[in-house]
C-alpha positions in Angstrom: 87.8 201.7 143.6 89.9 202.5 146.6 93.7 203.0 146.3 96.0 200.0 146.9 96.9 199.4 150.5 100.5 199.4 149.3 100.5 203.1 150.2 100.3 202.1 153.8 103.6 200.2 153.8 107.3 200.8 154.0 109.6 198.1 152.7 113.3 197.2 152.7 115.3 195.7 149.8 117.9 193.0 149.9 121.1 194.5 148.6 123.0 197.5 147.1 120.9 197.6 144.0 117.3 196.8 143.1 117.1 193.4 141.5 114.6 192.6 138.8 112.1 190.8 141.0 112.1 193.6 143.6 111.7 196.2 140.9 108.7 194.3 139.6 107.1 194.0 143.0 107.6 197.7 143.8 106.3 198.8 140.4 103.1 196.8 140.8 102.6 197.7 144.5 104.2 201.1 145.1 105.0 201.4 148.8 104.9 204.8 150.5 108.4 204.5 152.0 111.6 202.5 151.6 114.1 201.9 154.3 117.8 201.1 153.8 120.2 199.2 156.0 123.9 198.5 156.2 123.4 195.7 153.6 122.3 198.3 151.1 125.2 200.7 151.5 128.7 200.2 149.9 130.1 203.4 148.4 129.1 207.0 148.0 128.4 206.6 144.3 126.5 203.4 144.7 124.3 204.8 147.5 123.5 208.0 145.5 122.6 205.8 142.5 120.4 203.5 144.6 118.5 206.3 146.3 117.9 208.1 143.0 116.6 204.8 141.6 114.3 204.3 144.5 112.9 207.8 144.5 112.0 207.3 140.8 109.8 204.4 141.5 106.0 204.7 141.0 104.6 206.6 144.0 107.9 208.4 144.7 108.4 206.8 148.1 110.2 208.7 150.8 113.4 207.2 151.9 114.2 206.3 155.5 117.3 205.4 157.5 118.1 204.5 161.1 120.9 207.0 161.7 121.2 207.3 165.5 124.9 207.1 165.9 126.8 204.7 168.1 125.6 201.1 167.7 122.9 202.1 165.1 125.0 203.9 162.5 124.2 203.1 158.8 126.6 205.7 157.3 129.7 205.1 159.4 131.6 203.5 156.5 131.0 206.6 154.3 131.2 209.5 156.7 133.0 207.9 159.7 131.4 206.7 163.0 128.9 209.1 164.5 128.8 209.5 168.3 126.0 207.7 170.0 122.9 209.7 171.1 123.7 209.0 174.7 127.3 210.2 174.4 126.4 213.3 172.4 123.6 214.3 174.7 125.7 213.7 177.8 128.4 215.9 176.5 125.9 218.6 175.5 126.2 218.2 171.7 123.0 216.4 170.8 122.0 219.1 168.3 125.4 219.3 166.6 125.5 215.6 166.2 122.0 215.6 164.8 122.8 218.4 162.3 125.6 216.3 160.9 123.4 213.2 160.8 120.7 215.2 159.0 123.2 216.6 156.5 124.5 213.1 155.8 121.0 211.8 155.3 120.0 214.7 153.1 123.0 214.4 150.8 122.2 210.8 150.1 118.5 211.4 149.4 116.9 210.3 152.7 113.9 212.3 153.9 113.5 210.6 157.3 115.9 209.7 160.1 114.0 207.2 162.2 115.2 208.8 165.4 115.5 209.9 168.2 115.1 207.1 170.7 113.2 208.5 173.6 113.1 205.3 175.7 114.5 205.7 179.2 117.8 204.2 180.2 117.1 202.1 183.2 119.4 199.7 185.0 118.7 196.1 184.2 116.5 197.0 181.3 116.9 199.9 178.8 120.5 200.4 179.9 121.3 196.8 178.9 118.9 196.2 176.0 119.2 199.6 174.4 122.7 200.6 175.6 124.0 203.9 174.1 120.8 204.4 172.0 119.0 205.7 175.2 120.0 208.9 176.9 118.9 208.9 180.5 116.4 207.5 183.1 115.1 211.0 183.7 112.3 211.9 181.3 113.1 215.6 181.4 116.7 214.9 180.3 115.4 212.7 177.5 113.0 215.4 176.3 115.7 218.0 176.3 118.1 215.9 174.3 115.5 214.6 171.9 114.2 218.1 171.2 117.8 219.2 170.4 118.1 216.2 168.1 114.9 217.0 166.3 116.0 220.7 165.8 119.2 219.4 164.4 117.9 217.1 161.8 115.0 219.4 160.9 117.4 222.2 160.2 118.9 220.0 157.5 115.6 219.2 155.9 115.2 215.7 157.4 112.2 214.5 159.4 112.4 212.5 162.6 110.4 209.9 164.4 110.1 209.3 168.2 110.6 205.7 169.2 109.6 203.2 170.6 106.1 203.9 172.0 105.1 203.4 174.8 108.7 203.2 175.8 111.2 200.3 176.0 113.2 201.7 178.9 111.7 199.1 181.3 111.8 196.2 178.9 114.1 193.4 179.9 113.9 191.6 176.6 115.0 192.8 173.1 112.0 193.0 170.8 114.2 191.8 167.9 114.2 188.4 169.6 111.4 188.1 172.2 108.3 189.7 173.5 108.9 191.9 176.6 106.1 192.7 179.2 106.3 196.2 180.7 105.7 196.2 184.4 102.5 198.0 185.6 103.5 201.0 187.7 101.5 204.2 187.1 104.3 206.6 188.1 106.8 204.8 185.8 104.2 204.7 183.0 103.9 208.5 183.1 107.6 208.9 183.0 107.8 206.6 180.0 105.1 208.5 178.2 106.4 212.0 179.0 108.7 212.4 175.9 105.9 211.3 173.6 103.5 213.9 175.2 106.1 216.6 175.0 107.5 216.1 171.5 105.0 214.1 169.5 103.6 216.9 167.6 107.0 218.5 167.0 108.3 215.2 165.5 105.1 214.4 163.6 105.8 210.7 163.7 105.9 208.0 166.4 107.1 204.4 166.1 105.0 201.9 168.0 107.0 199.1 169.6 106.2 195.4 170.0 106.4 195.6 173.8 103.3 194.3 175.7 101.8 195.7 178.8 101.1 193.6 181.9 97.4 194.4 181.6 97.3 193.6 177.8 98.9 190.5 176.4 99.1 191.9 172.8 102.3 193.5 171.5 101.9 197.3 171.2 101.9 197.2 167.4 98.9 194.8 167.5 97.1 196.3 170.4 94.3 198.9 169.8 94.5 199.7 173.5 98.2 200.8 173.0 98.4 202.0 169.4 95.1 204.0 169.5 93.6 204.4 172.9 96.8 205.1 174.8 98.7 207.0 172.1 95.8 208.9 170.6 93.4 209.4 173.5 95.6 209.5 176.6 98.8 211.0 175.1 97.0 213.1 172.5 99.3 212.4 169.6 97.9 213.6 166.2 100.6 212.6 163.8 101.5 209.5 161.9 102.3 206.2 163.5 104.8 203.7 162.2 104.9 200.1 163.2 108.3 198.7 164.2 109.5 196.1 161.8 106.7 193.4 161.7 109.3 190.7 161.1 110.8 190.9 164.6 111.0 188.0 167.0 108.5 189.6 169.5 105.7 188.8 167.0 106.7 185.2 166.3 103.5 183.9 168.1 101.1 186.3 166.4 100.6 184.8 162.9 102.4 185.2 159.6 103.6 188.5 158.2 100.3 189.2 156.4 98.3 188.5 159.5 100.5 190.8 161.6 100.1 193.6 158.9 96.4 193.5 159.1 96.3 193.3 162.9 98.8 196.3 163.1 96.7 198.4 160.8 93.5 197.6 162.7 95.3 198.4 166.0 96.2 201.9 164.8 99.6 201.7 163.1 99.4 203.9 160.0 102.5 202.9 158.1 103.6 199.2 158.3 107.2 198.2 158.0 108.3 195.0 156.2 112.0 195.4 156.3 113.5 192.3 154.8 111.0 189.8 153.4 109.9 191.7 150.3 108.7 188.5 148.7 105.9 188.4 151.4 105.0 192.0 150.9 102.3 191.4 148.2 100.5 189.0 150.5 100.6 191.7 153.3 99.1 194.2 151.0 96.3 191.8 149.9 95.5 190.9 153.5 95.2 194.6 154.6 93.0 195.4 151.6 90.8 192.4 152.5 90.5 192.8 156.2 91.0 196.5 157.1 87.9 198.7 156.5 88.3 201.3 153.9 87.6 204.1 156.4 90.6 203.0 158.6 92.8 202.8 155.5 91.8 206.2 154.4 92.5 207.6 157.9 96.0 206.1 157.8 96.7 207.3 154.3 95.7 210.9 155.3 98.1 210.9 158.2 100.9 209.5 156.1 100.4 212.1 153.4 100.3 214.9 156.0 103.7 213.7 157.2 105.0 213.5 153.6 103.9 217.1 153.1 105.7 218.0 156.3 108.9 216.4 154.9 108.6 218.5 151.7 108.3 221.7 153.7 111.4 220.8 155.7 113.3 220.1 152.5 112.2 223.4 151.0 113.2 225.4 154.0 116.6 223.8 154.4 119.7 225.1 152.7 121.6 222.4 150.8 125.2 222.2 152.1 126.8 221.4 148.8 129.8 220.1 150.7 132.0 217.2 149.6 131.7 214.0 151.6 135.2 214.5 152.9 134.3 217.8 154.5 131.3 216.2 156.2 133.4 213.3 157.4 136.0 215.7 158.9 133.2 217.4 160.9 131.9 214.0 162.0 135.4 213.1 163.2 135.7 216.4 165.0 132.3 216.1 166.9 133.2 212.5 167.8 136.5 213.7 169.3 134.8 216.6 171.1 132.1 214.3 172.5 134.7 211.8 173.7 136.7 214.6 175.4 133.8 216.3 177.0 131.9 213.3 178.3 134.2 212.2 181.2 134.2 215.8 182.6 130.4 215.9 182.7 130.2 213.4 185.6 127.1 211.3 186.1 124.5 210.6 183.5 122.1 213.4 182.5 
């Protein structure tokens, strides 16, 4: 009998503790990963207790967080606001900001920071939709900043993930709410793909977005042409692929959550994210088991476990800081002030 498809999923929970119904679901269908959001974080002690509880679940899931800084900053109420990726990179402190983000993640038990964003920052699109999450319109500048970010979090024993393939820099709609179509322009496509080509193997993980291409009506997460042919064959990526959250508005016209899960796995996404509706998660697992061939599920599981092994190596090689949260918060405040002071003197965007 083949293993449960629950090992191909990452899930979110509703609040600052595991309630009885969530615990029962996760014990019966152990996910490979759990992601936390602001709704799950209240105090230092509460978060340490919660992450310990989650890591003790059957299957020992690895824990993930979106800790980018700026507008996506899950730990700001505990360690103070982190500078945005854009501001830190522009000021030349992408690595230092990432070291502190990695230290914060590690001290609370997170193995993965779902960052950096390597989408381009283009006027009228990424600049507006993504804001300070994106660094620059120039792919070489994006690559340089993202490489520094990866070095920073890896040095603290935390894995990263490039997002959002094939690039949201030219998307004029926010995939949280609607399906964007990326314009067809070969030279722009190559610029969008450049960071994934350059850094994919260094990161080991890529998140596939819901954006559709003009020559393909399917969202990237549900498109074999995007999630497999483009990413694997053209770009040459060999690591694990994460779907973006399958509950997002861009997928509203593509079936229920279980249908989307099956379609995303068939398209080439290895680990599937169900970030809020945990009550629908069992149906998603059942649908994947029923509709996705065992060979495809085994392929995905192998890539996920290779990434999990990579995380364990990063953790072993990192030196625990042992610092109090107050010391970390002081350094976060210092880098925030340094970035704010340095940014204006740097002139135009990088």
